[in-house]
N, C-alpha and C positions, 0 to 999 in steps of 0.2 A: 472117495478120498484119494488124492494123488499120492504116489509112492516115491520115496527116495531110497534107492538101492545103493548101499554103501559097503564097499569091501574094505577089509582091515578095520572093521567097525569097533573093535576093542582096543585099537592102537591109539596113538596120540591124536592124529588128525581125524581118524574115523570116529572116535568117541565124541570129540568136540562137535563134529558135523552131525552126529546122531542126535545129540541134545538140541542143537540149534534148529535143525529142520523138523524135529518132532515138536518143538515149541512153536514153530511157525504153522503147525496144523497138518503136516504131512505124516503119512504112515511110513515109518522107517523099517526097511528090511536090511538087517545087518548080516554081513558075510565075514566070518572069521573062524579059522580052525587052529588058532594059536600056534602058527608056524614060528612065531618069534621065539617060543620056547625051544623049538628044534634048533633054530639058528644059534641062540645065545645062552641056553640053559634055563633052569627053573626060575632064577631070579628075574629073568626077562619075560616070564609068562604074563599074558594079558588076561588071564582068567578073572582076576580081581576086578578089572574094569568091566568085563562082560557082566559079571554079577551086579555091579552097580547100575549098569544100563538097564538090565531087566527089572531091577527093583524100582529105579527112579522113573522109568518110562513105560511102566506096565500098561499094556493095552495099545501103546503107540510104537512099540518096538518088537519086532519078531526076528529071532536069531536063526541063522543057518550056518552049519559047520562045514559046508561043502568046500572043496579045494578048487581054486580058480583054474588049476591046470586040467581039471576034468571037464572037457568041452561039453559032454552030454549033460552033466549035472548043471552046468552054467546055463545051457540052453533050456533045460526043463524049468529052472527057476524063472528065467525071463519069460518063457512061454506062459507060465502060470499067471504072472501079473500083467503081461502084455502092455497095452498102451496106457494102462494106469501109471506106468513108470514115467514120471516127469523129469527125474533127475538121477543120474548115475555118478557117484563119486568113487573113483577107483584109487584107493590108497594102499591096497595090499601089495607087499613087495618084499624081496630080500634086500635090505638096505645097506649092507656093509661091503666096501670094496676089499677089506681083508678076508672076510668070510667067503666071498665069491671065488677067490683063488683056491679054496679048499674043495669046493663042489661046483665047478663051472656049469655042469648040466642042470643042477638044481636051480642055481641062480638064474640061468637063461630061461628055463622052463617057467619059473614063477614070474619073472619080470617081463619077458617078451611074449612067450606063448600064452601066459595068463591074461595079458593085456589084449592080445589078439582075440582070445575067446570072449572077453567082455565086449570088445568092439563089435564083433560079428553078431553076438546075441542081441546087442542094442540095435544094430542095423536090421535084423530080421524081425524083432518083436516090439521094439520101442523106438522107431526111427525119428520120432519128434522129440525125444528126450534130450536134455542137455548132458553132455558127457565131460566130466571134469577129471583130469588125470594129474596126480602129483608126480611130476618129473623131478629132476635134480640138477643142480649146477655142475654135477660131474659129467654131464653131457659135453661140457666144454673141455674135458680132459685137463691137462696141465698147461694149456695155453695161457691162463692167467699168470703163470709163473714167469712168463717172458716180459711182463710189465716192468718198467724201470722203477723198482722199489727202493726206498730209502730206509735205512735202519735207524730207528729212534730208540729212546731209553727203554720203552716197554712194548714196542710194536714195530712191524714193518708198515710202511705207508707210502702213498703216492704223493708227488709234489702237488701243491694246490693248483697249479696251472695245467695239470694233465687233463686230457679230454675225458678220462674216466673218473674224474674226481667225485662225481655223483654216484659212482658205482659202475659195474660191468653191464653193458646193454645186451639186448638179444641179438645184435648184429655181430657179436664175436663169433668167429668160425668154430665149428665143432669138428673140423677135419684136420688131418695130419698132426695128431697129438696123442699123448699117452693117457688113455681113459681109465685104466683098470678094467677087469672083466665085468665088474659091477657097472661101471660107466658105459661099457659097450652094450650090455643088455638093456640099460635104460635108454640109450640112444635108439636102439631098435624099437622099443616101446613108444618113445617120444615121436619118432618119425611115423610109426603106424597111426598114432592118434591124429597127427596132422593130416595124414593121407586120407583117413576115413572122413575127415572134415572137408578136405579139398576135392577128393575124388567122388565121394558118395553124398556130400552135402550135409553130413551130420554136424550137429552143433557141438564141436569138440574144442577143448582147450588144454594146453599143457602149462602148468605152473611149475617153472624150474626153480625149486626152492633152494635157499641157502640152508642154514641150520634152523629146522623147525623144532619148536620146543614148547614147554608148558607143564603144568602140574600133573597132567594125565600120562606123562611119558614113563614107560617102563625102561628106564635107561640102563645101559650095560657098557662094559668096557669098549666093545666094538661099535656101538651105535647109541647115540643119545648124549652128546657131549655135555651140555649144561646140567641135565638131570643127573647123570652119573657123577659128574664132578661135585655137585652139591651133596649127593648121597655119600660120597667119600669124605667130604668135609664134615658132614653131620655125624658119621659113624666112626671116623678115625681110620677107615680103610685106606690102603695105599693107592695112589694114582700115579700113572706114568705119563710124562710129556715126551712126545717124539719129535725131536729135531727143531731146526730153525730158531734155536735159542728160546723157545717158548713164546716167541713174538708173532707167530702166525695169527692172522686176523680172520674172524668170521662175523658175519652179521647174523642176528638171531631174531626170529619172528615168533611171537606168541601164537599158539594154535587158534585162539579166538580171532586174532587179526586176520589170519589166513582164511578162516571160515567166513569172515566178513567180506573178503574178496570173492569167495565162491558165491556168496549170496548176491553180490552185485552182478556177477556174470550170469547167474541164473535169470535175473530180471531183464537182462539185455544181452543175450548170447550172440556169438559170432561163430563162424565155421573155420576150423583148423587154426585157431589162434595160439600164440605163444607169448608167455610173459615170464620175465625174471621176477622172482618174488622173495623178499626177505626183509630183514630189519633195516636195510639201507643205512644211511648215515644216522638215522634216528636211534638204532639199537644194534651196536656192534662192539666187539672187544677182541683183544689178543688173549692168548692162553694165560699169560702172566696177569693181565688185568682181570680175567675171570677168576683166577685163584685169589687175588686180593679181595675181590668182592665177596666170594664165598667165605673167606676167613673173617671178614668184617661182619657178615650176617650171622655166622655160627659162633663168633667170638672164640675161635680156637684155630690154631695153625693147621694147615693141611699137610698130611703126610704124603709128600710127593717126591718122585725121583725123575731124573732126566736122562734120556737116551739121545745120543748124537744122531742116531739113524732115524731119518724121517720116514713116514709111510710112503710107499711108492705112489707117485702121481698126486700126492696130497697138495692142496693149494697152500701157498704162502700167504696170499691175501685174497679174500673174497668179500666184496660188498656188492649187493644187488642194486642195480639201477631200476627203481620201480616207477620211473616217470612215465613210461609208456602206458602201464596200467592206470596210473592216476590221470593221464590225459583222456583215456577212454571212459573212466569212471571217477569223475572229479569228486563225488560224494564220499569216496573211501579214503581213510587215513589210518596210519598206525597209532595205536593207543597205549601200547605197553613197551616201555623202554627196558634196557637191560636190568637195571637194579630192581624194578618192579617184578620182572619175570623171575629173577632169582629168589626174591623174597617170597613170591607166591609158591614156587616149587618147594621151598624149604618148609613153609608153614603147612602146606597140604600133605606133605609126605614124611616129615621128620619122625613122627610117632610110629608110623608103619615101618620105616627103615630100621629104627632102633629096636623095635620089637622083633623083627626078623633077624637082626644082628645077634640078639641075645639067644634066640633059638638056634 
């Protein structure tokens, strides 16, 4: 039986991938040591998701708590499974640009060194495997903020005749821009993944994600925008909006739609490829629009405050141009729009959130 080795397996994308590829007949080896709890506190722990995976995928899922920064441990795991490894999905990361500034060494060691360890172990022990890396739109730094944006009633927007009206393409420069330390560590990882594809011929790909979301997300204030927003709406907790009049725009892609893209790439891989990946024009919103949707679904007003100070390097407007991926894989399409995503997040988690809020 072929093996799918998935890091961050109890996180949003890792858990979705674990279920998907186990259902396709692969043996899933999940790697997750709950670093998210270290980053963001007990409320962000992924233990609950790990337990669900072990219960639901009994016999098809094996869990390892190793730390991807431990080069020897990573090498031993890959050596154990060797060429049985058909697929590597590397989602484990420190995901917050705010948190990265507190512990730059930890951020860089997880995002850059951890990725190098995964790539080198793949090259040594499973060179025929497909290597999928979840990169980020933060590799572009704040270059998107130089776009000629127009302020509308509830959002910032591009004019309809702008070249990027379909979204931001992979051709945007990642140089000479403010990245945040998180963005810098992900740039290092992103370029390494490309280089192992172009230099060594590994079948690697970087998916530069917009906002990745879905019901499996352990959302927190510093990471997990829609999940945490809906959690606050459901429980009455306070939410803070940072800058830009609350009109900053993000596209949002459901984890299942992203895994669908992973599956397409696995079936017809390339070497050193890069794709911008997000909800595109199909699924996007401003902060104000997201708040209105959450209030509509929960049927209660959100307790939120506004700060004029925006987060350093934060994007004012980000919508992914996914047409390159669609041209390479015309059978893939987005299936979850914003309203459907928010409703699913709420229905899947409201009871758990409310129970925890009472405790």
